[in-house]
MDAnalysis code that builds the backbone (N, CA, C; Angstrom):
import MDAnalysis as mda
import numpy as np

u = mda.Universe.empty(630, n_residues=210, atom_resindex=np.repeat(np.arange(210), 3), trajectory=True)
u.add_TopologyAttr("name", ["N", "CA", "C"] * 210)
u.add_TopologyAttr("resid", np.arange(1, 211))
u.add_TopologyAttr("resname", ["UNK", "UNK", "UNK", "UNK", "UNK", "UNK", "UNK", "UNK", "UNK", "UNK", "UNK", "UNK", "UNK", "UNK", "UNK", "UNK", "UNK", "UNK", "UNK", "UNK", "UNK", "UNK", "UNK", "UNK", "UNK", "UNK", "UNK", "UNK", "UNK", "UNK", "UNK", "UNK", "UNK", "UNK", "UNK", "UNK", "UNK", "UNK", "UNK", "UNK", "UNK", "UNK", "UNK", "UNK", "UNK", "UNK", "UNK", "UNK", "UNK", "UNK", "UNK", "UNK", "UNK", "UNK", "UNK", "UNK", "UNK", "UNK", "UNK", "UNK", "UNK", "UNK", "UNK", "UNK", "UNK", "UNK", "UNK", "UNK", "UNK", "UNK", "UNK", "UNK", "UNK", "UNK", "UNK", "UNK", "UNK", "UNK", "UNK", "UNK", "UNK", "UNK", "UNK", "UNK", "UNK", "UNK", "UNK", "UNK", "UNK", "UNK", "UNK", "UNK", "UNK", "UNK", "UNK", "UNK", "UNK", "UNK", "UNK", "UNK", "UNK", "UNK", "UNK", "UNK", "UNK", "UNK", "UNK", "UNK", "UNK", "UNK", "UNK", "UNK", "UNK", "UNK", "UNK", "UNK", "UNK", "UNK", "UNK", "UNK", "UNK", "UNK", "UNK", "UNK", "UNK", "UNK", "UNK", "UNK", "UNK", "UNK", "UNK", "UNK", "UNK", "UNK", "UNK", "UNK", "UNK", "UNK", "UNK", "UNK", "UNK", "UNK", "UNK", "UNK", "UNK", "UNK", "UNK", "UNK", "UNK", "UNK", "UNK", "UNK", "UNK", "UNK", "UNK", "UNK", "UNK", "UNK", "UNK", "UNK", "UNK", "UNK", "UNK", "UNK", "UNK", "UNK", "UNK", "UNK", "UNK", "UNK", "UNK", "UNK", "UNK", "UNK", "UNK", "UNK", "UNK", "UNK", "UNK", "UNK", "UNK", "UNK", "UNK", "UNK", "UNK", "UNK", "UNK", "UNK", "UNK", "UNK", "UNK", "UNK", "UNK", "UNK", "UNK", "UNK", "UNK", "UNK", "UNK", "UNK", "UNK", "UNK", "UNK", "UNK", "UNK", "UNK", "UNK", "UNK", "UNK", "UNK"])
u.atoms.positions = np.array([
    [-8.678, -17.627, -9.242],
    [-8.436, -16.846, -9.911],
    [-9.310, -15.436, -9.627],
    [-10.312, -15.365, -9.537],
    [-11.085, -14.244, -8.966],
    [-10.403, -13.648, -7.543],
    [-10.134, -14.740, -6.653],
    [-9.348, -13.864, -5.353],
    [-8.050, -13.415, -5.694],
    [-7.532, -13.628, -6.601],
    [-6.065, -13.324, -6.956],
    [-6.277, -12.184, -7.584],
    [-7.410, -11.697, -8.538],
    [-7.499, -10.703, -9.090],
    [-7.890, -9.547, -8.197],
    [-8.945, -10.024, -7.131],
    [-9.383, -8.774, -6.372],
    [-8.123, -8.531, -5.411],
    [-7.385, -9.441, -5.071],
    [-6.330, -9.195, -3.778],
    [-5.484, -8.207, -4.367],
    [-5.078, -8.809, -5.684],
    [-3.780, -8.097, -6.287],
    [-4.258, -6.591, -6.525],
    [-5.706, -6.221, -7.399],
    [-6.133, -4.777, -7.482],
    [-6.171, -4.013, -6.313],
    [-6.695, -4.776, -5.082],
    [-6.823, -3.997, -3.668],
    [-5.636, -3.468, -3.469],
    [-4.336, -4.627, -3.304],
    [-3.085, -4.176, -2.925],
    [-2.399, -2.944, -3.918],
    [-2.442, -3.091, -5.362],
    [-2.114, -2.468, -6.134],
    [-2.561, -0.869, -5.822],
    [-3.889, -0.721, -5.500],
    [-4.513, 0.387, -5.440],
    [-4.287, 1.173, -4.164],
    [-4.310, 0.310, -3.274],
    [-3.976, 1.162, -1.827],
    [-2.386, 1.210, -1.539],
    [-1.710, 0.367, -2.284],
    [-0.221, 0.693, -2.375],
    [0.300, 1.940, -3.053],
    [-0.503, 2.282, -4.481],
    [-0.794, 3.178, -5.320],
    [1.056, 3.668, -5.827],
    [1.751, 2.480, -6.029],
    [3.398, 3.073, -6.465],
    [3.445, 4.086, -7.571],
    [2.212, 3.965, -8.379],
    [2.464, 5.388, -9.089],
    [2.721, 6.763, -8.284],
    [1.759, 6.628, -7.113],
    [1.789, 7.927, -6.491],
    [3.273, 8.103, -5.944],
    [4.254, 6.998, -5.617],
    [5.346, 7.428, -5.062],
    [6.359, 7.543, -6.274],
    [5.962, 7.373, -7.235],
    [6.951, 7.833, -8.364],
    [7.592, 8.985, -8.112],
    [6.880, 10.448, -8.022],
    [7.186, 11.682, -7.788],
    [8.250, 11.782, -6.918],
    [7.777, 11.005, -5.550],
    [8.891, 11.110, -4.473],
    [9.956, 10.123, -4.726],
    [10.290, 9.011, -5.349],
    [11.225, 8.353, -5.856],
    [12.055, 9.137, -7.074],
    [11.618, 9.753, -7.739],
    [12.211, 10.467, -8.780],
    [12.892, 11.542, -8.015],
    [12.551, 12.270, -6.934],
    [13.287, 13.330, -6.060],
    [13.953, 13.047, -5.336],
    [13.919, 11.769, -4.726],
    [15.169, 11.412, -3.950],
    [16.121, 10.521, -4.731],
    [15.904, 10.199, -5.887],
    [17.099, 9.493, -6.873],
    [17.134, 10.302, -7.862],
    [17.285, 11.728, -7.835],
    [17.327, 12.770, -8.933],
    [19.074, 12.574, -9.576],
    [19.836, 12.483, -8.464],
    [21.466, 12.426, -8.474],
    [21.947, 11.343, -8.738],
    [21.276, 10.151, -8.654],
    [21.495, 8.848, -8.525],
    [21.803, 8.544, -10.061],
    [22.733, 7.337, -10.276],
    [23.188, 6.710, -11.684],
    [21.755, 5.728, -11.901],
    [21.612, 5.252, -13.114],
    [20.665, 4.457, -13.659],
    [20.589, 3.257, -12.538],
    [21.852, 2.590, -12.607],
    [22.120, 1.220, -12.118],
    [21.709, 1.605, -10.494],
    [22.072, 2.839, -9.870],
    [21.742, 2.850, -8.568],
    [20.142, 3.169, -8.105],
    [19.574, 3.679, -9.023],
    [18.102, 3.730, -8.943],
    [17.734, 2.483, -9.406],
    [18.265, 1.445, -10.127],
    [17.535, 0.139, -10.149],
    [17.910, -0.737, -9.135],
    [18.674, -0.581, -8.158],
    [18.998, -1.120, -6.919],
    [17.992, -0.764, -5.918],
    [17.643, 0.561, -5.880],
    [16.917, 1.264, -4.609],
    [15.397, 0.698, -4.992],
    [15.039, 0.449, -6.350],
    [13.862, -0.019, -6.665],
    [13.687, -1.430, -6.405],
    [14.917, -2.256, -6.593],
    [14.976, -3.700, -6.646],
    [14.180, -3.636, -4.773],
    [15.437, -3.200, -3.732],
    [15.419, -3.304, -2.492],
    [13.952, -3.019, -1.930],
    [13.577, -1.680, -2.649],
    [12.007, -1.454, -1.887],
    [11.043, -2.425, -2.438],
    [11.178, -3.006, -3.565],
    [10.367, -4.059, -3.873],
    [10.615, -5.521, -3.171],
    [11.591, -5.591, -2.293],
    [11.903, -6.503, -1.402],
    [11.342, -6.306, -0.035],
    [11.722, -5.215, 0.308],
    [11.391, -4.793, 1.427],
    [9.945, -4.750, 1.897],
    [9.018, -4.198, 0.823],
    [7.383, -4.497, 1.116],
    [6.768, -5.491, 0.923],
    [7.112, -6.779, 0.600],
    [6.502, -7.975, 0.679],
    [6.758, -8.298, 1.800],
    [8.003, -8.485, 2.632],
    [8.540, -9.022, 3.513],
    [7.941, -8.136, 4.646],
    [7.619, -6.949, 4.669],
    [6.821, -6.433, 5.943],
    [5.655, -6.750, 5.829],
    [4.895, -6.817, 4.742],
    [3.741, -7.379, 4.662],
    [3.326, -8.676, 4.766],
    [4.187, -9.534, 4.638],
    [3.985, -11.099, 4.741],
    [4.220, -11.175, 6.209],
    [5.189, -10.543, 6.911],
    [5.110, -10.550, 8.130],
    [3.655, -10.204, 8.999],
    [3.235, -9.343, 8.594],
    [1.999, -8.974, 8.943],
    [0.943, -9.576, 8.387],
    [0.590, -10.310, 7.488],
    [-0.045, -10.810, 7.001],
    [-0.038, -12.806, 7.806],
    [0.946, -13.052, 8.138],
    [1.117, -14.049, 8.836],
    [0.997, -13.888, 10.273],
    [1.325, -12.798, 10.764],
    [1.314, -12.318, 12.249],
    [0.123, -11.788, 12.707],
    [-0.803, -11.799, 11.980],
    [-1.889, -10.559, 12.240],
    [-2.883, -11.518, 13.239],
    [-2.963, -12.496, 13.000],
    [-4.070, -13.317, 14.078],
    [-3.174, -13.010, 15.631],
    [-2.018, -13.096, 15.900],
    [-1.537, -13.240, 16.845],
    [-1.436, -11.768, 17.520],
    [-1.499, -10.513, 16.557],
    [-1.447, -9.402, 17.170],
    [-3.018, -8.925, 17.580],
    [-4.146, -9.502, 16.527],
    [-5.472, -9.390, 17.275],
    [-5.795, -9.882, 18.229],
    [-5.004, -11.237, 18.614],
    [-5.554, -12.127, 19.861],
    [-4.838, -11.167, 21.037],
    [-3.616, -10.811, 20.900],
    [-2.884, -10.285, 22.153],
    [-3.616, -8.965, 22.177],
    [-4.177, -7.880, 21.728],
    [-4.786, -6.635, 21.998],
    [-6.232, -6.988, 22.316],
    [-6.731, -8.131, 21.849],
    [-8.073, -8.441, 22.078],
    [-9.061, -7.651, 21.010],
    [-8.624, -7.367, 19.622],
    [-9.147, -6.752, 18.702],
    [-10.173, -7.581, 17.976],
    [-11.698, -7.449, 17.928],
    [-12.040, -8.007, 16.869],
    [-11.942, -7.874, 15.561],
    [-12.237, -8.848, 14.721],
    [-12.030, -8.579, 13.149],
    [-12.873, -7.565, 12.391],
    [-14.225, -7.447, 12.894],
    [-14.928, -6.450, 12.538],
    [-14.219, -5.056, 12.998],
    [-13.684, -4.895, 14.166],
    [-13.276, -3.702, 14.558],
    [-11.839, -3.307, 13.611],
    [-11.502, -4.448, 13.565],
    [-10.069, -3.982, 12.503],
    [-10.722, -3.919, 11.113],
    [-11.459, -4.397, 10.315],
    [-11.943, -3.800, 9.344],
    [-12.473, -2.448, 9.171],
    [-13.151, -2.372, 10.343],
    [-13.890, -0.792, 10.111],
    [-12.655, 0.404, 10.362],
    [-11.692, -0.088, 11.180],
    [-10.525, 0.899, 11.578],
    [-9.741, 0.919, 10.255],
    [-9.390, -0.233, 9.592],
    [-8.591, -0.322, 8.083],
    [-9.668, 0.260, 6.785],
    [-10.682, 0.101, 7.210],
    [-11.586, 0.764, 6.000],
    [-11.451, 2.243, 6.202],
    [-11.537, 2.853, 7.435],
    [-11.323, 4.456, 7.818],
    [-9.730, 4.741, 7.148],
    [-8.928, 3.922, 7.406],
    [-7.499, 4.278, 6.975],
    [-7.715, 4.217, 5.569],
    [-7.873, 3.153, 4.848],
    [-7.990, 2.940, 3.572],
    [-8.691, 4.188, 2.558],
    [-9.694, 4.604, 3.202],
    [-10.650, 5.673, 2.658],
    [-10.023, 6.759, 2.583],
    [-9.439, 7.217, 4.037],
    [-8.714, 8.627, 3.989],
    [-7.514, 8.626, 3.179],
    [-6.813, 7.439, 2.852],
    [-5.669, 7.294, 1.880],
    [-6.224, 7.914, 0.547],
    [-7.475, 7.015, 0.364],
    [-7.980, 7.526, -1.305],
    [-8.505, 8.959, -1.276],
    [-8.938, 9.133, -0.148],
    [-9.421, 10.707, -0.069],
    [-8.143, 11.895, -0.202],
    [-7.004, 11.166, 0.393],
    [-5.639, 11.734, 0.247],
    [-5.454, 12.071, -1.461],
    [-5.699, 10.701, -2.270],
    [-5.089, 10.718, -3.153],
    [-6.097, 11.259, -4.422],
    [-7.421, 11.337, -4.028],
    [-8.426, 11.985, -4.562],
    [-7.983, 13.643, -4.490],
    [-7.426, 13.838, -3.469],
    [-7.229, 15.645, -3.128],
    [-6.027, 16.044, -3.745],
    [-5.027, 15.085, -4.173],
    [-3.823, 15.571, -4.503],
    [-3.022, 15.647, -3.228],
    [-2.991, 14.908, -2.018],
    [-2.269, 15.588, -0.963],
    [-2.096, 13.905, -0.443],
    [-1.530, 13.050, -1.191],
    [-1.187, 11.856, -0.675],
    [0.283, 11.774, 0.198],
    [1.113, 12.589, -0.267],
    [2.448, 12.724, 0.424],
    [2.261, 13.307, 1.836],
    [1.447, 14.161, 2.130],
    [1.022, 14.952, 3.141],
    [0.065, 13.855, 4.314],
    [-0.540, 13.226, 3.568],
    [-1.215, 11.998, 4.184],
    [-0.328, 10.808, 5.065],
    [0.828, 10.462, 4.081],
    [1.563, 9.549, 4.494],
    [2.874, 10.269, 5.613],
    [2.640, 11.412, 5.867],
    [3.455, 12.268, 6.693],
    [4.950, 12.458, 6.043],
    [4.650, 12.803, 4.792],
    [5.949, 12.970, 3.542],
    [6.374, 14.288, 3.685],
    [7.409, 15.190, 3.663],
    [7.517, 15.935, 3.011],
    [8.629, 16.064, 2.364],
    [8.589, 16.328, 1.069],
    [10.044, 15.980, 0.089],
    [11.220, 16.524, 0.562],
    [11.182, 18.071, 0.749],
    [12.346, 18.567, 1.203],
    [13.199, 17.803, 2.222],
    [12.012, 17.704, 3.477],
    [12.622, 17.426, 4.698],
    [13.317, 16.237, 4.467],
    [12.801, 14.754, 3.603],
    [13.434, 13.976, 3.260],
    [14.874, 14.139, 2.256],
    [14.548, 14.662, 1.364],
    [16.151, 15.002, 0.829],
    [17.103, 15.518, 1.658],
    [16.692, 16.465, 2.645],
    [18.072, 17.105, 3.621],
    [18.076, 15.536, 4.550],
    [17.448, 14.744, 4.963],
    [17.592, 13.763, 5.777],
    [18.471, 12.305, 4.905],
    [18.235, 12.624, 3.895],
    [18.722, 11.521, 3.124],
    [20.296, 11.328, 2.895],
    [21.011, 12.599, 3.098],
    [22.237, 12.746, 3.225],
    [22.846, 11.928, 4.616],
    [21.928, 11.366, 5.487],
    [22.512, 10.623, 6.529],
    [22.028, 9.234, 6.608],
    [21.728, 8.844, 5.348],
    [21.271, 7.180, 5.405],
    [21.956, 6.684, 4.146],
    [21.818, 5.339, 4.404],
    [22.533, 4.678, 3.248],
    [22.086, 4.290, 2.474],
    [20.442, 4.075, 2.653],
    [19.578, 3.825, 1.693],
    [18.162, 4.223, 1.794],
    [17.445, 4.443, 0.722],
    [15.922, 5.223, 1.135],
    [14.742, 4.041, 0.848],
    [15.465, 2.441, 0.734],
    [14.536, 1.666, 0.143],
    [13.338, 1.036, 1.378],
    [13.844, 1.170, 2.656],
    [13.234, 0.683, 3.634],
    [12.128, 1.729, 4.132],
    [12.642, 3.107, 4.559],
    [12.433, 4.338, 4.744],
    [12.726, 5.482, 4.016],
    [11.881, 5.983, 3.258],
    [10.407, 6.528, 3.349],
    [9.919, 5.657, 2.158],
    [10.363, 4.858, 1.425],
    [9.369, 4.197, 0.283],
    [8.890, 2.914, 0.673],
    [9.568, 2.004, 1.172],
    [8.608, 1.032, 1.937],
    [7.566, 1.076, 2.869],
    [7.972, 1.752, 3.926],
    [7.564, 2.492, 4.799],
    [7.809, 4.158, 5.084],
    [6.598, 4.819, 5.124],
    [5.073, 4.405, 5.325],
    [4.678, 4.894, 3.387],
    [5.490, 4.683, 2.891],
    [4.693, 5.075, 1.043],
    [3.688, 4.171, 0.953],
    [4.476, 2.788, 1.018],
    [3.872, 1.682, 0.208],
    [3.376, 0.547, 1.167],
    [4.125, 0.044, 2.125],
    [3.442, -0.679, 3.365],
    [2.982, 0.330, 4.240],
    [1.974, 0.626, 4.286],
    [1.432, 1.616, 5.361],
    [0.273, 0.813, 5.978],
    [-0.289, 1.353, 7.024],
    [-1.361, 0.908, 7.772],
    [-2.158, 0.354, 7.052],
    [-2.933, 1.440, 5.826],
    [-3.839, 0.757, 5.110],
    [-3.680, -0.611, 4.561],
    [-2.505, -0.881, 3.818],
    [-1.928, -2.051, 3.526],
    [-1.896, -3.223, 4.457],
    [-1.601, -2.897, 5.781],
    [-1.213, -3.702, 6.567],
    [-2.565, -4.551, 7.110],
    [-3.769, -3.338, 7.000],
    [-4.762, -3.806, 7.634],
    [-5.492, -4.553, 7.178],
    [-5.596, -4.505, 5.406],
    [-6.118, -5.192, 4.719],
    [-5.482, -6.780, 4.745],
    [-4.189, -6.849, 5.146],
    [-3.693, -8.248, 4.924],
    [-3.932, -8.690, 5.881],
    [-4.115, -8.226, 7.132],
    [-4.541, -9.060, 8.449],
    [-6.008, -9.519, 8.454],
    [-6.845, -8.583, 7.674],
    [-8.365, -8.717, 7.377],
    [-8.407, -10.257, 6.472],
    [-7.509, -10.218, 5.306],
    [-7.344, -11.376, 4.452],
    [-7.184, -12.344, 5.129],
    [-6.036, -12.526, 6.430],
    [-5.821, -13.927, 6.701],
    [-6.887, -14.257, 7.589],
    [-7.668, -13.390, 8.025],
    [-8.869, -14.026, 9.131],
    [-9.761, -14.464, 8.018],
    [-10.155, -13.736, 6.762],
    [-11.409, -14.213, 6.127],
    [-10.979, -15.569, 5.490],
    [-9.473, -15.642, 4.917],
    [-9.013, -17.006, 3.907],
    [-8.223, -17.559, 4.600],
    [-8.342, -18.375, 5.094],
    [-7.374, -19.248, 5.754],
    [-7.252, -20.759, 5.526],
    [-7.802, -20.826, 4.115],
    [-7.420, -22.450, 3.345],
    [-6.020, -22.057, 2.855],
    [-5.215, -23.133, 2.574],
    [-3.776, -23.259, 2.104],
    [-4.007, -22.455, 0.862],
    [-5.126, -23.053, -0.154],
    [-5.093, -22.770, -1.432],
    [-5.084, -20.868, -1.353],
    [-6.255, -20.682, -0.632],
    [-6.255, -18.914, -0.466],
    [-4.924, -18.252, -0.069],
    [-4.260, -18.656, 0.936],
    [-3.169, -18.099, 1.533],
    [-2.176, -18.081, 0.300],
    [-1.834, -19.215, -0.347],
    [-1.040, -18.920, -1.484],
    [-1.662, -18.173, -2.222],
    [-3.027, -18.102, -2.946],
    [-3.314, -17.145, -3.801],
    [-2.942, -15.534, -3.280],
    [-3.436, -15.401, -2.192],
    [-3.299, -13.897, -1.888],
    [-1.469, -13.658, -1.677],
    [-0.674, -14.443, -1.051],
    [0.810, -14.291, -1.444],
    [1.417, -14.142, -2.897],
    [0.724, -14.962, -3.610],
    [0.945, -14.381, -5.070],
    [0.967, -13.582, -5.542],
    [-0.491, -13.090, -5.066],
    [-0.740, -11.575, -5.892],
    [-0.102, -10.456, -4.892],
    [0.702, -10.885, -3.495],
    [1.442, -9.569, -3.067],
    [2.776, -9.910, -3.741],
    [3.364, -11.023, -3.927],
    [4.519, -11.228, -5.002],
    [4.428, -10.474, -6.379],
    [3.342, -10.620, -7.024],
    [3.289, -9.762, -8.028],
    [3.093, -8.282, -8.072],
    [2.240, -7.818, -7.067],
    [2.168, -6.516, -6.784],
    [3.774, -5.991, -6.186],
    [4.572, -6.870, -5.601],
    [5.744, -6.399, -5.555],
    [6.537, -6.039, -6.794],
    [6.642, -7.222, -7.543],
    [7.195, -7.285, -8.852],
    [6.723, -5.921, -9.423],
    [5.528, -5.384, -9.561],
    [4.944, -4.241, -10.335],
    [5.708, -3.253, -9.856],
    [5.704, -3.265, -8.380],
    [6.382, -2.049, -7.463],
    [7.892, -1.678, -8.388],
    [8.526, -2.819, -8.618],
    [9.739, -2.846, -9.147],
    [10.047, -2.385, -10.514],
    [8.975, -2.571, -11.488],
    [8.892, -1.955, -12.482],
    [8.821, -0.777, -12.693],
    [7.670, -0.488, -12.097],
    [7.524, 1.102, -11.879],
    [8.402, 1.888, -11.312],
    [9.151, 1.761, -9.975],
    [9.948, 2.341, -9.901],
    [11.369, 2.480, -10.366],
    [11.310, 1.365, -11.105],
    [12.696, 1.347, -12.127],
    [12.582, 2.293, -13.618],
    [10.884, 2.095, -13.671],
    [10.815, 3.428, -14.663],
    [10.387, 4.602, -14.291],
    [10.568, 4.794, -13.136],
    [10.065, 6.037, -12.562],
    [10.426, 7.111, -13.441],
    [11.497, 7.157, -13.563],
    [12.011, 8.627, -14.628],
    [11.353, 8.873, -15.793],
    [11.382, 7.696, -16.323],
    [10.591, 7.489, -17.653],
    [9.096, 8.042, -17.271],
    [8.627, 7.581, -16.667],
    [7.176, 7.331, -16.552],
    [6.868, 9.070, -16.311],
    [7.619, 9.696, -15.364],
    [7.310, 11.146, -15.056],
    [7.649, 11.867, -16.347],
    [8.630, 11.529, -17.147],
    [8.762, 12.277, -18.710],
    [7.768, 12.268, -19.598],
    [7.142, 10.789, -19.522],
    [6.159, 10.395, -20.613],
    [4.731, 11.001, -20.095],
    [4.186, 10.755, -18.762],
    [3.379, 11.208, -18.357],
    [3.076, 12.909, -17.902],
    [4.395, 13.250, -17.141],
    [4.243, 14.249, -16.683],
    [3.271, 14.696, -15.189],
    [3.705, 15.649, -14.653],
    [3.192, 15.645, -13.408],
    [1.511, 15.361, -13.368],
    [0.663, 16.165, -14.337],
    [-0.624, 15.982, -14.568],
    [-1.190, 14.514, -14.993],
    [-0.478, 14.280, -15.734],
    [-0.778, 12.879, -15.973],
    [-0.693, 11.754, -14.406],
    [0.024, 11.878, -13.763],
    [0.464, 11.070, -12.809],
    [-0.563, 11.562, -11.634],
    [-1.066, 12.806, -11.823],
    [-2.173, 13.179, -10.463],
    [-3.319, 12.711, -11.145],
    [-3.959, 12.569, -12.602],
    [-4.914, 11.930, -12.947],
    [-5.160, 10.652, -12.804],
    [-4.142, 9.990, -12.781],
    [-4.360, 8.359, -12.443],
    [-4.149, 8.283, -10.741],
    [-3.499, 9.439, -10.079],
    [-3.706, 8.847, -8.790],
    [-5.066, 9.418, -8.190],
    [-5.565, 10.398, -9.033],
    [-7.002, 10.696, -8.599],
    [-7.990, 9.440, -8.880],
    [-7.951, 8.891, -9.995],
    [-8.555, 7.621, -10.352],
    [-8.540, 6.678, -9.765],
    [-7.156, 6.200, -9.002],
    [-6.832, 5.410, -8.127],
    [-7.583, 5.707, -6.698],
    [-7.542, 7.012, -6.787],
    [-7.922, 7.103, -5.246],
    [-9.677, 6.945, -4.943],
    [-10.136, 7.399, -5.958],
    [-11.841, 7.095, -6.163],
    [-11.952, 5.542, -5.560],
    [-11.051, 4.545, -6.407],
    [-11.045, 3.134, -6.299],
    [-10.800, 2.487, -4.710],
    [-9.839, 3.466, -3.974],
    [-9.273, 2.978, -2.689],
    [-10.533, 3.442, -1.741],
    [-10.998, 4.850, -1.916],
    [-12.292, 4.946, -1.253],
    [-13.289, 4.227, -1.067],
    [-13.693, 3.683, -2.449],
    [-14.682, 2.311, -2.668],
    [-14.372, 1.033, -1.809],
    [-12.821, 0.836, -1.792],
    [-12.605, -0.545, -1.188],
    [-12.519, -0.261, 0.119],
    [-12.291, 1.049, 0.874],
    [-12.517, 1.147, 2.246],
    [-13.949, 1.061, 2.652],
    [-14.855, 1.896, 2.007],
    [-16.237, 1.938, 2.459],
    [-16.904, 0.463, 2.237],
    [-16.256, -0.221, 1.675],
    [-16.834, -1.590, 1.259],
    [-16.388, -2.339, 2.500],
    [-15.228, -2.445, 3.148],
    [-14.977, -2.984, 4.049],
    [-15.559, -2.550, 5.429],
    [-15.933, -1.086, 5.460],
    [-16.629, -0.560, 6.505],
    [-18.275, -1.053, 6.485],
    [-18.969, -0.959, 5.276],
    [-20.348, -1.382, 5.488],
    [-20.521, -3.171, 5.553],
    [-19.557, -3.762, 5.019],
    [-19.238, -5.262, 5.502],
    [-19.424, -5.725, 6.848],
    [-18.807, -4.975, 7.561],
    [-18.344, -4.992, 9.164],
    [-19.451, -4.538, 9.958],
    [-20.202, -3.371, 9.089],
    [-21.591, -3.258, 10.056],
    [-22.467, -3.928, 10.006],
    [-22.595, -4.338, 8.565],
    [-23.771, -5.480, 8.269],
    [-23.552, -6.586, 9.203],
    [-22.283, -7.442, 9.418],
    [-22.036, -8.442, 10.008],
    [-22.462, -8.433, 11.661],
    [-22.010, -7.011, 12.157],
    [-22.290, -6.688, 13.401],
    [-23.773, -6.428, 13.729],
    [-24.475, -5.926, 12.744],
    [-25.940, -5.641, 13.161],
    [-26.738, -7.156, 12.937],
    [-26.051, -7.940, 11.861],
    [-26.657, -9.561, 11.627],
    [-26.385, -10.405, 12.973],
    [-25.732, -10.161, 13.872],
    [-25.675, -10.711, 15.545],
    [-25.877, -10.454, 16.441],
    [-26.783, -9.322, 16.474],
    [-27.613, -8.293, 16.995],
    [-28.962, -8.990, 17.247],
    [-29.068, -9.251, 18.619],
    [-30.659, -9.750, 18.839],
    [-31.661, -8.578, 18.914],
    [-32.613, -8.977, 18.022],
    [-33.855, -7.984, 17.867],
    [-34.914, -8.499, 18.336],
])
C-alpha cells in the first residue's frame, strides 16, 4: 500500500492533470459535452499506454544506449525538478513547448487532440517516463510491478475525471485557483526531483573507493 500511494502521488504530481485543464478547456471550447468526454476518455487511454510501454521497455532502452540507472535518475530528477519549477513560476505550458494559440490554429487540421498535445507532451512527458523507467529498475518483483501498474491505472482514471470536469473546474476554481494549486504541486514536484538526484549521488559516492 505504501508503494502504491508513493507511486500514485509521484505520477499525479509530475503529470499534473490540473495544469492541463486550461489547455483542455481552450482546445475544446467549441466542442459539445459528449465530444469533450470522448476526448478526455481517449487521453486517459493514451497516457497509460505510452507510460506502460516506457515502463516495460525501459530496461532494454537503458541497455541499448548503455545508460546507468543513476545517470537516468539524475537526468530524470533534473527534468522533474525543472517541470516543478515551471509549475511554481506559472510557465508550465511554455516548459512543455506549448503555445495555446499555435495549437488552436493547428487543431483544425487534426482529427483528435487526445494523443497530441494532451497525452504527449502535457501528461506523459519525459519526467514521467524517466520516473517509470527508474521504478522498473528499483522494483522488479511481480507484486511491486502490479502495484505500480495499479497506481498508473488509478492516475489515468483521475486524468479522465479531471479532464471530463475541466470546464466545471475552471468555473469553480477560476484561473487564480488553478494557478495556486499548480504552484503547490510544483513545489512537491521539485522535491521529488531533488530526492532522486540526492539518492543517485549518495549511491554513486557510496560505491567509490576512498
